C-alpha positions in Angstrom: 0.0 -0.1 0.1 1.2 3.4 -0.9 1.0 6.2 1.8 1.9 9.9 1.2 2.8 11.6 4.4 3.7 15.2 5.3 3.7 17.5 8.3 4.1 21.2 9.0 3.8 23.9 11.5 3.0 27.7 11.2 5.0 29.5 12.4 8.2 27.4 12.4 8.4 26.3 15.4 4.8 26.3 16.0 1.7 24.1 16.2 2.1 20.8 14.5 -0.3 19.4 11.9 0.1 16.3 9.7 -1.5 14.8 6.7 -1.5 11.2 5.2 -3.1 10.1 2.0 -4.0 6.4 1.5 -6.2 4.9 -1.0 -7.6 8.4 -2.2 -8.4 9.2 1.4 -6.7 12.0 3.7 -6.1 11.3 7.2 -5.4 14.8 8.9 -4.6 15.6 12.5 -3.9 19.2 13.8 -2.8 21.0 16.7 -0.7 18.0 17.9 1.9 19.8 19.9 4.3 22.5 19.6 7.7 22.0 17.6 9.8 22.3 14.5 9.0 21.5 10.9 11.3 18.3 11.4 9.1 17.3 14.4 6.2 17.6 12.2 7.7 15.3 9.5 8.5 12.6 12.2 5.0 12.8 13.6 3.7 12.5 9.9 5.6 9.5 9.0 4.4 7.8 12.4 0.8 8.9 11.5 1.2 7.1 8.2 2.3 3.9 10.1 -0.6 4.2 12.5 -3.1 4.8 9.5 -1.6 1.8 7.6 -2.3 -0.6 10.6 -5.9 0.6 10.8 -6.2 -0.1 7.4 -4.7 -3.7 7.8 -1.8 -3.0 5.5 1.4 -5.3 6.0 3.5 -4.3 2.9 4.1 -0.5 2.9 5.6 2.2 0.6 5.9 5.6 2.4 6.3 8.6 0.2 7.4 11.9 1.5 9.5 14.8 0.9 11.5 15.2 4.0 15.3 14.4 3.5 15.8 14.4 7.2 13.3 11.5 8.0 13.9 9.5 4.9 17.6 9.5 5.0 17.7 8.3 8.7 15.1 5.7 8.4 16.8 4.2 5.2 20.1 4.3 6.7 22.0 6.7 4.5 22.5 9.2 7.3 23.4 7.8 10.6 21.3 8.4 13.8 23.2 10.3 16.3 22.5 11.6 19.6 20.8 14.6 18.1 17.5 16.3 18.0 15.9 13.5 16.0 17.1 10.6 18.3 13.9 10.9 20.4 11.8 10.2 17.3 13.7 6.7 16.6 12.0 4.5 19.2 8.4 5.4 18.3 9.2 4.9 14.6 11.0 1.7 15.1 8.3 0.3 17.1 5.5 1.2 14.9 7.6 -0.2 11.9 8.3 -3.5 13.6 4.6 -4.4 13.2 4.8 -4.5 9.4 6.1 -7.3 7.1 7.8 -4.6 4.8 8.2 -0.9 5.0 9.8 0.8 2.1 10.3 4.8 2.6 11.1 6.8 -0.4 11.7 10.5 -1.1 9.5 12.3 -3.8 9.3 15.8 -5.0 7.4 18.3 -3.0 5.1 18.7 -6.0 4.2 15.0 -6.0 3.3 14.7 -2.4 -0.2 14.4 -2.1 -0.2 14.9 1.7 1.8 18.0 1.2 -0.7 19.2 -1.4 -3.6 18.8 1.1 -1.6 20.7 3.9 -1.0 23.5 1.3 -4.4 23.9 0.3 -5.7 23.9 3.9 -3.7 27.2 4.3 -4.3 28.8 1.0 -8.0 28.9 1.6 -8.9 26.5 -1.2 
């Protein structure tokens, strides 16, 4: 199953909102907590995993535009004792319940979840 994910906050840092698009349906959560745009992306990828679990998926392709998240979960950038380490355990815990999880970076213009978030703030 393909799931598009994106997170954001306005201002940065600010209140976080996330969106996931799966099977043509948007799963949106707003006012999650106060944090940075990177925190928002981590919450979004975890939201995608929770949505996939609710939908009964076992083989996932997560599509997002955050190099920060995608490079770490794919192992192209090492996890260090940095600001993102707190996001590692929740992600790994959620990911472990699936048979296969692939995470791929796409262009922002291709990210359906990002398009949803942008439209919410443009008034369209």
